[in-house]
Every structure is written in structure tokens, then in C-alpha cells.
PDB file of N, H, CA, C and O in Angstrom:
ATOM      1  N   MET A   1       7.289 111.746 145.240  1.00  0.00           N
ATOM      2  CA  MET A   1       6.586 110.632 144.979  1.00  0.00           C
ATOM      3  C   MET A   1       4.925 110.946 145.414  1.00  0.00           C
ATOM      4  O   MET A   1       4.615 111.496 146.471  1.00  0.00           O
ATOM      5  N   THR A   2       4.012 110.512 144.452  1.00  0.00           N
ATOM      6  H   THR A   2       4.264 110.065 143.594  1.00  0.00           H
ATOM      7  CA  THR A   2       2.680 110.855 145.007  1.00  0.00           C
ATOM      8  C   THR A   2       2.295 109.300 146.387  1.00  0.00           C
ATOM      9  O   THR A   2       2.978 108.355 146.782  1.00  0.00           O
ATOM     10  N   ILE A   3       1.078 109.717 146.654  1.00  0.00           N
ATOM     11  H   ILE A   3       0.523 110.485 146.334  1.00  0.00           H
ATOM     12  CA  ILE A   3       0.752 108.445 147.345  1.00  0.00           C
ATOM     13  C   ILE A   3       0.285 107.185 146.886  1.00  0.00           C
ATOM     14  O   ILE A   3       0.253 106.185 147.602  1.00  0.00           O
ATOM     15  N   ASN A   4      -0.152 107.231 145.457  1.00  0.00           N
ATOM     16  H   ASN A   4      -0.126 108.044 144.876  1.00  0.00           H
ATOM     17  CA  ASN A   4      -0.237 105.982 144.676  1.00  0.00           C
ATOM     18  C   ASN A   4       0.633 105.352 144.142  1.00  0.00           C
ATOM     19  O   ASN A   4       0.535 104.164 143.836  1.00  0.00           O
ATOM     20  N   ARG A   5       1.829 106.225 143.913  1.00  0.00           N
ATOM     21  H   ARG A   5       1.909 107.190 144.162  1.00  0.00           H
ATOM     22  CA  ARG A   5       3.007 105.404 143.720  1.00  0.00           C
ATOM     23  C   ARG A   5       3.435 104.655 144.835  1.00  0.00           C
ATOM     24  O   ARG A   5       3.623 103.448 144.679  1.00  0.00           O
ATOM     25  N   LEU A   6       3.659 105.291 146.175  1.00  0.00           N
ATOM     26  H   LEU A   6       3.506 106.271 146.302  1.00  0.00           H
ATOM     27  CA  LEU A   6       3.885 104.696 147.400  1.00  0.00           C
ATOM     28  C   LEU A   6       2.928 103.296 147.309  1.00  0.00           C
ATOM     29  O   LEU A   6       3.428 102.172 147.331  1.00  0.00           O
ATOM     30  N   PHE A   7       1.849 103.484 147.229  1.00  0.00           N
ATOM     31  H   PHE A   7       1.442 104.397 147.211  1.00  0.00           H
ATOM     32  CA  PHE A   7       0.789 102.020 147.256  1.00  0.00           C
ATOM     33  C   PHE A   7       1.214 100.776 146.279  1.00  0.00           C
ATOM     34  O   PHE A   7       1.400  99.565 146.401  1.00  0.00           O
ATOM     35  N   ASP A   8       1.263 101.736 145.263  1.00  0.00           N
ATOM     36  H   ASP A   8       1.112 102.720 145.164  1.00  0.00           H
ATOM     37  CA  ASP A   8       1.841 100.845 144.096  1.00  0.00           C
ATOM     38  C   ASP A   8       3.075  99.822 144.552  1.00  0.00           C
ATOM     39  O   ASP A   8       2.975  98.596 144.502  1.00  0.00           O
ATOM     40  N   ARG A   9       4.423 100.646 145.068  1.00  0.00           N
ATOM     41  H   ARG A   9       4.504 101.642 145.108  1.00  0.00           H
ATOM     42  CA  ARG A   9       5.255  99.988 145.458  1.00  0.00           C
ATOM     43  C   ARG A   9       5.245  99.017 146.312  1.00  0.00           C
ATOM     44  O   ARG A   9       5.833  97.947 146.154  1.00  0.00           O
ATOM     45  N   VAL A  10       4.233  99.497 147.754  1.00  0.00           N
ATOM     46  H   VAL A  10       3.755 100.367 147.882  1.00  0.00           H
ATOM     47  CA  VAL A  10       4.066  98.694 148.823  1.00  0.00           C
ATOM     48  C   VAL A  10       3.325  97.221 148.527  1.00  0.00           C
ATOM     49  O   VAL A  10       3.436  96.177 149.170  1.00  0.00           O
ATOM     50  N   MET A  11       2.478  97.520 147.250  1.00  0.00           N
ATOM     51  H   MET A  11       2.388  98.368 146.728  1.00  0.00           H
ATOM     52  CA  MET A  11       1.802  96.223 146.673  1.00  0.00           C
ATOM     53  C   MET A  11       2.550  95.137 146.254  1.00  0.00           C
ATOM     54  O   MET A  11       2.348  93.944 146.481  1.00  0.00           O
ATOM     55  N   LEU A  12       3.734  95.845 145.404  1.00  0.00           N
ATOM     56  H   LEU A  12       3.898  96.814 145.219  1.00  0.00           H
ATOM     57  CA  LEU A  12       4.794  95.122 144.785  1.00  0.00           C
ATOM     58  C   LEU A  12       5.780  94.092 145.711  1.00  0.00           C
ATOM     59  O   LEU A  12       6.419  93.096 145.372  1.00  0.00           O
ATOM     60  N   VAL A  13       5.615  94.804 147.111  1.00  0.00           N
ATOM     61  H   VAL A  13       5.095  95.612 147.387  1.00  0.00           H
ATOM     62  CA  VAL A  13       6.620  93.845 147.898  1.00  0.00           C
ATOM     63  C   VAL A  13       5.109  93.143 148.671  1.00  0.00           C
ATOM     64  O   VAL A  13       5.464  92.053 149.118  1.00  0.00           O
ATOM     65  N   VAL A  14       4.271  93.267 148.843  1.00  0.00           N
ATOM     66  H   VAL A  14       3.983  94.153 148.480  1.00  0.00           H
ATOM     67  CA  VAL A  14       3.694  92.283 149.263  1.00  0.00           C
ATOM     68  C   VAL A  14       3.076  91.282 148.245  1.00  0.00           C
ATOM     69  O   VAL A  14       2.615  90.245 148.721  1.00  0.00           O
ATOM     70  N   TYR A  15       3.012  91.469 146.902  1.00  0.00           N
ATOM     71  H   TYR A  15       3.386  92.312 146.515  1.00  0.00           H
ATOM     72  CA  TYR A  15       2.684  90.693 145.810  1.00  0.00           C
ATOM     73  C   TYR A  15       4.208  89.326 146.016  1.00  0.00           C
ATOM     74  O   TYR A  15       4.020  88.119 146.164  1.00  0.00           O
ATOM     75  N   ILE A  16       5.324  89.885 145.971  1.00  0.00           N
ATOM     76  H   ILE A  16       5.477  90.866 145.851  1.00  0.00           H
ATOM     77  CA  ILE A  16       6.457  89.226 145.888  1.00  0.00           C
ATOM     78  C   ILE A  16       6.584  88.360 147.106  1.00  0.00           C
ATOM     79  O   ILE A  16       7.021  87.214 147.004  1.00  0.00           O
ATOM     80  N   LEU A  17       6.186  88.915 148.351  1.00  0.00           N
ATOM     81  H   LEU A  17       5.832  89.846 148.434  1.00  0.00           H
ATOM     82  CA  LEU A  17       6.379  87.955 149.770  1.00  0.00           C
ATOM     83  C   LEU A  17       5.307  87.032 149.390  1.00  0.00           C
ATOM     84  O   LEU A  17       5.718  85.883 149.228  1.00  0.00           O
ATOM     85  N   PHE A  18       4.075  87.198 149.204  1.00  0.00           N
ATOM     86  H   PHE A  18       3.741  88.131 149.336  1.00  0.00           H
ATOM     87  CA  PHE A  18       2.977  86.025 148.694  1.00  0.00           C
ATOM     88  C   PHE A  18       3.254  85.108 147.992  1.00  0.00           C
ATOM     89  O   PHE A  18       2.688  84.027 148.161  1.00  0.00           O
ATOM     90  N   LEU A  19       4.360  85.314 146.845  1.00  0.00           N
ATOM     91  H   LEU A  19       4.819  86.192 146.708  1.00  0.00           H
ATOM     92  CA  LEU A  19       4.769  84.435 145.658  1.00  0.00           C
ATOM     93  C   LEU A  19       5.692  83.700 146.516  1.00  0.00           C
ATOM     94  O   LEU A  19       5.398  82.529 146.753  1.00  0.00           O
ATOM     95  N   CYS A  20       6.804  84.206 147.045  1.00  0.00           N
ATOM     96  H   CYS A  20       7.042  85.158 146.852  1.00  0.00           H
ATOM     97  CA  CYS A  20       7.461  83.679 147.775  1.00  0.00           C
ATOM     98  C   CYS A  20       7.283  82.598 148.971  1.00  0.00           C
ATOM     99  O   CYS A  20       8.108  81.731 149.259  1.00  0.00           O
ATOM    100  N   ASP A  21       5.872  82.855 149.691  1.00  0.00           N
ATOM    101  H   ASP A  21       5.201  83.559 149.457  1.00  0.00           H
ATOM    102  CA  ASP A  21       5.251  82.189 150.577  1.00  0.00           C
ATOM    103  C   ASP A  21       4.639  80.909 149.844  1.00  0.00           C
ATOM    104  O   ASP A  21       4.723  79.798 150.369  1.00  0.00           O
ATOM    105  N   LEU A  22       4.078  81.090 148.725  1.00  0.00           N
ATOM    106  H   LEU A  22       4.010  81.992 148.298  1.00  0.00           H
ATOM    107  CA  LEU A  22       3.644  80.252 147.934  1.00  0.00           C
ATOM    108  C   LEU A  22       4.825  78.931 147.655  1.00  0.00           C
ATOM    109  O   LEU A  22       4.836  77.737 147.953  1.00  0.00           O
ATOM    110  N   ALA A  23       5.559  79.641 147.091  1.00  0.00           N
ATOM    111  H   ALA A  23       5.550  80.611 146.848  1.00  0.00           H
ATOM    112  CA  ALA A  23       6.695  78.697 146.716  1.00  0.00           C
ATOM    113  C   ALA A  23       7.373  77.962 147.540  1.00  0.00           C
ATOM    114  O   ALA A  23       8.069  77.053 147.088  1.00  0.00           O
ATOM    115  N   VAL A  24       7.308  78.202 148.878  1.00  0.00           N
ATOM    116  H   VAL A  24       6.742  78.941 149.246  1.00  0.00           H
ATOM    117  CA  VAL A  24       7.700  77.583 150.055  1.00  0.00           C
ATOM    118  C   VAL A  24       6.889  76.677 150.426  1.00  0.00           C
ATOM    119  O   VAL A  24       7.235  75.535 150.727  1.00  0.00           O
ATOM    120  N   SER A  25       5.742  77.102 150.439  1.00  0.00           N
ATOM    121  H   SER A  25       5.461  78.030 150.194  1.00  0.00           H
ATOM    122  CA  SER A  25       4.616  75.661 150.785  1.00  0.00           C
ATOM    123  C   SER A  25       4.727  74.570 149.662  1.00  0.00           C
ATOM    124  O   SER A  25       4.819  73.351 149.807  1.00  0.00           O
ATOM    125  N   VAL A  26       4.696  75.326 148.482  1.00  0.00           N
ATOM    126  H   VAL A  26       4.622  76.316 148.364  1.00  0.00           H
ATOM    127  CA  VAL A  26       4.764  74.016 147.541  1.00  0.00           C
ATOM    128  C   VAL A  26       5.768  73.295 147.670  1.00  0.00           C
ATOM    129  O   VAL A  26       5.517  72.097 147.542  1.00  0.00           O
ATOM    130  N   GLN A  27       7.170  73.634 147.943  1.00  0.00           N
ATOM    131  H   GLN A  27       7.375  74.607 148.046  1.00  0.00           H
ATOM    132  CA  GLN A  27       8.486  72.900 148.100  1.00  0.00           C
ATOM    133  C   GLN A  27       8.199  72.007 149.201  1.00  0.00           C
ATOM    134  O   GLN A  27       8.303  70.787 149.079  1.00  0.00           O
ATOM    135  N   ALA A  28       7.764  72.695 150.504  1.00  0.00           N
ATOM    136  H   ALA A  28       7.679  73.686 150.604  1.00  0.00           H
ATOM    137  CA  ALA A  28       7.478  71.536 151.727  1.00  0.00           C
ATOM    138  C   ALA A  28       5.982  70.703 151.363  1.00  0.00           C
ATOM    139  O   ALA A  28       5.419  70.036 152.231  1.00  0.00           O
ATOM    140  N   MET A  29       5.604  70.798 150.402  1.00  0.00           N
ATOM    141  H   MET A  29       6.061  71.340 149.696  1.00  0.00           H
ATOM    142  CA  MET A  29       4.468  69.822 150.140  1.00  0.00           C
ATOM    143  C   MET A  29       4.959  68.606 149.501  1.00  0.00           C
ATOM    144  O   MET A  29       4.599  67.432 149.591  1.00  0.00           O
ATOM    145  N   ARG A  30       6.026  69.285 148.721  1.00  0.00           N
ATOM    146  H   ARG A  30       6.318  70.238 148.647  1.00  0.00           H
ATOM    147  CA  ARG A  30       6.840  68.098 147.933  1.00  0.00           C
ATOM    148  C   ARG A  30       7.632  67.060 148.640  1.00  0.00           C
ATOM    149  O   ARG A  30       7.747  65.875 148.324  1.00  0.00           O
ATOM    150  N   PHE A  31       8.293  67.844 149.893  1.00  0.00           N
ATOM    151  H   PHE A  31       8.200  68.806 150.150  1.00  0.00           H
ATOM    152  CA  PHE A  31       9.092  67.090 150.432  1.00  0.00           C
ATOM    153  C   PHE A  31       8.314  66.117 151.713  1.00  0.00           C
ATOM    154  O   PHE A  31       8.883  65.177 152.268  1.00  0.00           O
ATOM    155  N   VAL A  32       7.096  66.516 151.981  1.00  0.00           N
ATOM    156  H   VAL A  32       6.634  67.280 151.529  1.00  0.00           H
ATOM    157  CA  VAL A  32       6.158  65.777 152.789  1.00  0.00           C
ATOM    158  C   VAL A  32       5.497  64.719 151.654  1.00  0.00           C
ATOM    159  O   VAL A  32       4.995  63.714 152.157  1.00  0.00           O
ATOM    160  N   GLU A  33       5.443  64.806 150.390  1.00  0.00           N
ATOM    161  H   GLU A  33       5.850  65.623 149.981  1.00  0.00           H
ATOM    162  CA  GLU A  33       4.826  63.745 149.737  1.00  0.00           C
ATOM    163  C   GLU A  33       6.216  62.349 149.448  1.00  0.00           C
ATOM    164  O   GLU A  33       6.034  61.136 149.345  1.00  0.00           O
ATOM    165  N   LYS A  34       7.147  62.900 149.404  1.00  0.00           N
ATOM    166  H   LYS A  34       7.295  63.886 149.487  1.00  0.00           H
ATOM    167  CA  LYS A  34       8.214  62.067 149.372  1.00  0.00           C
ATOM    168  C   LYS A  34       8.701  61.441 150.840  1.00  0.00           C
ATOM    169  O   LYS A  34       9.759  60.909 151.175  1.00  0.00           O
ATOM    170  N   GLU A  35       7.419  61.748 151.605  1.00  0.00           N
ATOM    171  H   GLU A  35       6.559  62.181 151.334  1.00  0.00           H
ATOM    172  CA  GLU A  35       8.011  61.488 153.373  1.00  0.00           C
ATOM    173  C   GLU A  35       9.212  61.807 153.766  1.00  0.00           C
ATOM    174  O   GLU A  35       9.784  60.989 154.486  1.00  0.00           O
ATOM    175  N   LYS A  36       9.729  62.734 153.502  1.00  0.00           N
ATOM    176  H   LYS A  36       9.264  63.399 152.917  1.00  0.00           H
ATOM    177  CA  LYS A  36      10.830  63.646 153.962  1.00  0.00           C
ATOM    178  C   LYS A  36      10.253  64.779 154.785  1.00  0.00           C
ATOM    179  O   LYS A  36      10.246  65.980 154.514  1.00  0.00           O
ATOM    180  N   VAL A  37       9.731  64.101 155.934  1.00  0.00           N
ATOM    181  H   VAL A  37       9.737  63.125 156.155  1.00  0.00           H
ATOM    182  CA  VAL A  37       8.985  65.446 156.735  1.00  0.00           C
ATOM    183  C   VAL A  37      10.082  66.180 157.953  1.00  0.00           C
ATOM    184  O   VAL A  37       9.513  67.036 158.630  1.00  0.00           O
ATOM    185  N   PRO A  38      11.171  66.008 158.208  1.00  0.00           N
ATOM    186  CA  PRO A  38      12.073  66.451 158.545  1.00  0.00           C
ATOM    187  C   PRO A  38      12.901  67.456 157.554  1.00  0.00           C
ATOM    188  O   PRO A  38      13.233  68.605 157.842  1.00  0.00           O
ATOM    189  N   GLU A  39      13.105  66.922 156.591  1.00  0.00           N
ATOM    190  H   GLU A  39      12.835  65.988 156.357  1.00  0.00           H
ATOM    191  CA  GLU A  39      13.588  68.219 155.920  1.00  0.00           C
ATOM    192  C   GLU A  39      12.697  69.025 155.249  1.00  0.00           C
ATOM    193  O   GLU A  39      13.219  70.087 154.909  1.00  0.00           O
ATOM    194  N   ALA A  40      11.395  68.893 154.896  1.00  0.00           N
ATOM    195  H   ALA A  40      10.970  68.031 155.173  1.00  0.00           H
ATOM    196  CA  ALA A  40      10.604  69.581 154.910  1.00  0.00           C
ATOM    197  C   ALA A  40      10.173  71.057 156.265  1.00  0.00           C
ATOM    198  O   ALA A  40       9.943  72.248 156.058  1.00  0.00           O
ATOM    199  N   GLU A  41      10.219  70.273 157.563  1.00  0.00           N
ATOM    200  H   GLU A  41      10.406  69.305 157.730  1.00  0.00           H
ATOM    201  CA  GLU A  41      10.534  71.219 158.487  1.00  0.00           C
ATOM    202  C   GLU A  41      11.345  72.287 158.434  1.00  0.00           C
ATOM    203  O   GLU A  41      11.074  73.459 158.694  1.00  0.00           O
ATOM    204  N   LYS A  42      12.730  71.637 157.949  1.00  0.00           N
ATOM    205  H   LYS A  42      12.951  70.684 157.737  1.00  0.00           H
ATOM    206  CA  LYS A  42      13.972  72.165 158.402  1.00  0.00           C
ATOM    207  C   LYS A  42      13.950  73.409 156.990  1.00  0.00           C
ATOM    208  O   LYS A  42      14.447  74.528 157.121  1.00  0.00           O
ATOM    209  N   PHE A  43      13.432  73.038 155.989  1.00  0.00           N
ATOM    210  H   PHE A  43      13.029  72.130 155.882  1.00  0.00           H
ATOM    211  CA  PHE A  43      13.367  73.783 154.846  1.00  0.00           C
ATOM    212  C   PHE A  43      12.568  75.030 154.996  1.00  0.00           C
ATOM    213  O   PHE A  43      12.866  76.142 154.559  1.00  0.00           O
ATOM    214  N   GLU A  44      11.290  74.620 155.818  1.00  0.00           N
ATOM    215  H   GLU A  44      11.048  73.717 156.174  1.00  0.00           H
ATOM    216  CA  GLU A  44      10.191  75.693 156.312  1.00  0.00           C
ATOM    217  C   GLU A  44      10.769  76.669 157.310  1.00  0.00           C
ATOM    218  O   GLU A  44      10.467  77.860 157.377  1.00  0.00           O
ATOM    219  N   ALA A  45      11.659  76.015 158.100  1.00  0.00           N
ATOM    220  H   ALA A  45      11.905  75.047 158.046  1.00  0.00           H
ATOM    221  CA  ALA A  45      12.060  77.035 159.511  1.00  0.00           C
ATOM    222  C   ALA A  45      13.300  77.776 158.640  1.00  0.00           C
ATOM    223  O   ALA A  45      13.487  78.892 159.126  1.00  0.00           O
ATOM    224  N   THR A  46      14.068  77.552 157.682  1.00  0.00           N
ATOM    225  H   THR A  46      13.916  76.645 157.288  1.00  0.00           H
ATOM    226  CA  THR A  46      14.880  78.146 156.957  1.00  0.00           C
ATOM    227  C   THR A  46      14.347  79.348 156.125  1.00  0.00           C
ATOM    228  O   THR A  46      14.860  80.466 156.101  1.00  0.00           O
ATOM    229  N   MET A  47      13.155  78.914 155.395  1.00  0.00           N
ATOM    230  H   MET A  47      12.739  78.005 155.415  1.00  0.00           H
ATOM    231  CA  MET A  47      12.633  80.001 154.654  1.00  0.00           C
ATOM    232  C   MET A  47      12.157  81.043 155.682  1.00  0.00           C
ATOM    233  O   MET A  47      12.723  82.130 155.567  1.00  0.00           O
ATOM    234  N   GLN A  48      11.222  80.946 156.682  1.00  0.00           N
ATOM    235  H   GLN A  48      10.762  80.062 156.776  1.00  0.00           H
ATOM    236  CA  GLN A  48      10.910  81.743 157.624  1.00  0.00           C
ATOM    237  C   GLN A  48      11.833  82.709 158.228  1.00  0.00           C
ATOM    238  O   GLN A  48      11.416  83.761 158.712  1.00  0.00           O
ATOM    239  N   ASN A  49      12.974  82.414 158.215  1.00  0.00           N
ATOM    240  H   ASN A  49      13.313  81.560 157.822  1.00  0.00           H
ATOM    241  CA  ASN A  49      14.255  83.034 158.910  1.00  0.00           C
ATOM    242  C   ASN A  49      14.691  83.820 157.506  1.00  0.00           C
ATOM    243  O   ASN A  49      14.982  85.011 157.614  1.00  0.00           O
ATOM    244  N   LEU A  50      14.728  83.394 156.613  1.00  0.00           N
ATOM    245  H   LEU A  50      14.491  82.426 156.526  1.00  0.00           H
ATOM    246  CA  LEU A  50      15.131  84.388 155.179  1.00  0.00           C
ATOM    247  C   LEU A  50      13.921  85.481 154.923  1.00  0.00           C
ATOM    248  O   LEU A  50      14.194  86.598 154.484  1.00  0.00           O
ATOM    249  N   ILE A  51      12.823  85.161 155.168  1.00  0.00           N
ATOM    250  H   ILE A  51      12.602  84.253 155.524  1.00  0.00           H
ATOM    251  CA  ILE A  51      11.888  85.813 154.773  1.00  0.00           C
ATOM    252  C   ILE A  51      11.657  87.227 155.794  1.00  0.00           C
ATOM    253  O   ILE A  51      11.166  88.323 155.523  1.00  0.00           O
ATOM    254  N   LEU A  52      12.143  86.774 156.861  1.00  0.00           N
ATOM    255  H   LEU A  52      12.542  85.884 157.081  1.00  0.00           H
ATOM    256  CA  LEU A  52      12.671  87.895 157.918  1.00  0.00           C
ATOM    257  C   LEU A  52      13.495  89.001 157.490  1.00  0.00           C
ATOM    258  O   LEU A  52      13.358  90.218 157.611  1.00  0.00           O
ATOM    259  N   LEU A  53      14.621  88.086 156.820  1.00  0.00           N
ATOM    260  H   LEU A  53      14.732  87.097 156.722  1.00  0.00           H
ATOM    261  CA  LEU A  53      15.477  89.207 156.111  1.00  0.00           C
ATOM    262  C   LEU A  53      15.193  89.836 154.511  1.00  0.00           C
ATOM    263  O   LEU A  53      15.903  90.661 153.936  1.00  0.00           O
ATOM    264  N   LEU A  54      14.301  89.374 154.135  1.00  0.00           N
ATOM    265  H   LEU A  54      13.724  88.704 154.602  1.00  0.00           H
ATOM    266  CA  LEU A  54      13.566  89.620 152.840  1.00  0.00           C
ATOM    267  C   LEU A  54      12.856  91.067 153.054  1.00  0.00           C
ATOM    268  O   LEU A  54      13.120  92.144 152.519  1.00  0.00           O
ATOM    269  N   VAL A  55      12.160  90.828 153.730  1.00  0.00           N
ATOM    270  H   VAL A  55      11.945  89.953 154.164  1.00  0.00           H
ATOM    271  CA  VAL A  55      10.932  91.945 154.348  1.00  0.00           C
ATOM    272  C   VAL A  55      11.918  93.413 154.191  1.00  0.00           C
ATOM    273  O   VAL A  55      11.833  94.223 153.268  1.00  0.00           O
ATOM    274  N   PRO A  56      12.717  93.470 155.197  1.00  0.00           N
ATOM    275  CA  PRO A  56      13.318  94.781 154.811  1.00  0.00           C
ATOM    276  C   PRO A  56      14.090  95.044 153.732  1.00  0.00           C
ATOM    277  O   PRO A  56      14.176  96.179 153.262  1.00  0.00           O
ATOM    278  N   LEU A  57      14.684  94.063 153.276  1.00  0.00           N
ATOM    279  H   LEU A  57      14.614  93.141 153.658  1.00  0.00           H
ATOM    280  CA  LEU A  57      15.361  94.547 151.978  1.00  0.00           C
ATOM    281  C   LEU A  57      14.794  94.841 150.627  1.00  0.00           C
ATOM    282  O   LEU A  57      15.345  95.520 149.760  1.00  0.00           O
ATOM    283  N   LEU A  58      13.567  94.221 150.542  1.00  0.00           N
ATOM    284  H   LEU A  58      13.120  93.669 151.246  1.00  0.00           H
ATOM    285  CA  LEU A  58      12.795  94.257 149.455  1.00  0.00           C
ATOM    286  C   LEU A  58      11.738  96.066 149.979  1.00  0.00           C
ATOM    287  O   LEU A  58      11.471  96.900 149.113  1.00  0.00           O
ATOM    288  N   CYS A  59      11.382  96.234 151.318  1.00  0.00           N
ATOM    289  H   CYS A  59      11.599  95.557 152.022  1.00  0.00           H
ATOM    290  CA  CYS A  59      11.094  97.558 151.348  1.00  0.00           C
ATOM    291  C   CYS A  59      11.859  98.536 151.141  1.00  0.00           C
ATOM    292  O   CYS A  59      11.385  99.638 150.863  1.00  0.00           O
ATOM    293  N   LEU A  60      13.316  98.304 151.246  1.00  0.00           N
ATOM    294  H   LEU A  60      13.700  97.409 151.472  1.00  0.00           H
ATOM    295  CA  LEU A  60      14.321  99.351 151.361  1.00  0.00           C
ATOM    296  C   LEU A  60      14.360  99.754 149.700  1.00  0.00           C
ATOM    297  O   LEU A  60      14.266 100.920 149.316  1.00  0.00           O
ATOM    298  N   VAL A  61      14.524  98.525 148.734  1.00  0.00           N
ATOM    299  H   VAL A  61      14.600  97.578 149.045  1.00  0.00           H
ATOM    300  CA  VAL A  61      15.040  98.704 147.659  1.00  0.00           C
ATOM    301  C   VAL A  61      13.449  99.195 147.027  1.00  0.00           C
ATOM    302  O   VAL A  61      13.472 100.380 146.694  1.00  0.00           O
ATOM    303  N   TYR A  62      12.411  98.676 146.855  1.00  0.00           N
ATOM    304  H   TYR A  62      12.392  97.714 147.125  1.00  0.00           H
ATOM    305  CA  TYR A  62      11.177  99.379 146.531  1.00  0.00           C
ATOM    306  C   TYR A  62      10.628 100.745 146.905  1.00  0.00           C
ATOM    307  O   TYR A  62      10.215 101.548 146.069  1.00  0.00           O
ATOM    308  N   ILE A  63      10.648 100.922 148.005  1.00  0.00           N
ATOM    309  H   ILE A  63      10.984 100.270 148.684  1.00  0.00           H
ATOM    310  CA  ILE A  63       9.780 101.890 148.466  1.00  0.00           C
ATOM    311  C   ILE A  63      11.067 103.013 149.107  1.00  0.00           C
ATOM    312  O   ILE A  63      10.917 104.219 148.907  1.00  0.00           O
ATOM    313  N   GLY A  64      12.066 102.604 149.726  1.00  0.00           N
ATOM    314  H   GLY A  64      12.187 101.624 149.888  1.00  0.00           H
ATOM    315  CA  GLY A  64      13.037 103.268 150.420  1.00  0.00           C
ATOM    316  C   GLY A  64      13.986 104.143 149.296  1.00  0.00           C
ATOM    317  O   GLY A  64      14.041 105.373 149.298  1.00  0.00           O
ATOM    318  N   LEU A  65      14.508 103.520 148.617  1.00  0.00           N
ATOM    319  H   LEU A  65      14.463 102.521 148.616  1.00  0.00           H
ATOM    320  CA  LEU A  65      15.765 103.970 147.663  1.00  0.00           C
ATOM    321  C   LEU A  65      14.962 104.856 146.246  1.00  0.00           C
ATOM    322  O   LEU A  65      15.593 105.426 145.356  1.00  0.00           O
ATOM    323  N   SER A  66      13.534 104.778 146.340  1.00  0.00           N
ATOM    324  H   SER A  66      13.022 104.315 147.063  1.00  0.00           H
ATOM    325  CA  SER A  66      12.781 104.952 145.173  1.00  0.00           C
ATOM    326  C   SER A  66      12.364 106.541 145.415  1.00  0.00           C
ATOM    327  O   SER A  66      11.939 107.261 144.512  1.00  0.00           O
ATOM    328  N   THR A  67      12.552 106.947 146.734  1.00  0.00           N
ATOM    329  H   THR A  67      12.897 106.362 147.468  1.00  0.00           H
ATOM    330  CA  THR A  67      11.791 108.267 146.885  1.00  0.00           C
ATOM    331  C   THR A  67      12.682 109.582 146.663  1.00  0.00           C
ATOM    332  O   THR A  67      12.171 110.698 146.761  1.00  0.00           O
TER     333      THR A  67
END
């Protein structure tokens, strides 16, 4: 695999994580607008833990398995 293909795959992982983060922020704002702040905090905490699992999984799928 060339270095350019590796960087392309790394950027795919970064873009997916950015999109997930954006979606979590929008959902948390919707909870806050409905004055459900405890649910927003719980949702955001859960998603932060899920992101910790998602990062290695995405790296494995997009970068590790494709070499």
C-alpha cells in the first residue's frame, strides 16, 4: 500500500469520527432545547464511551485489514 492510500484511509476514519461527533452534538442540543438536560448529559457520556470503542474498530477496518 502506498503512503497516499494510507493517508486516504486515515482521513476516512477522521471524517467518520467528525461526522459522529457532529451528530452527537446535534442530538444533545435537541435534548437541551426540550429542557431534558440530564438525558443530554447521559447521552453524551454514553456516546463518549462509544467513541472510545469506535476509534480502534474503524482503524482496524479501514487501515489494518486493508494492508
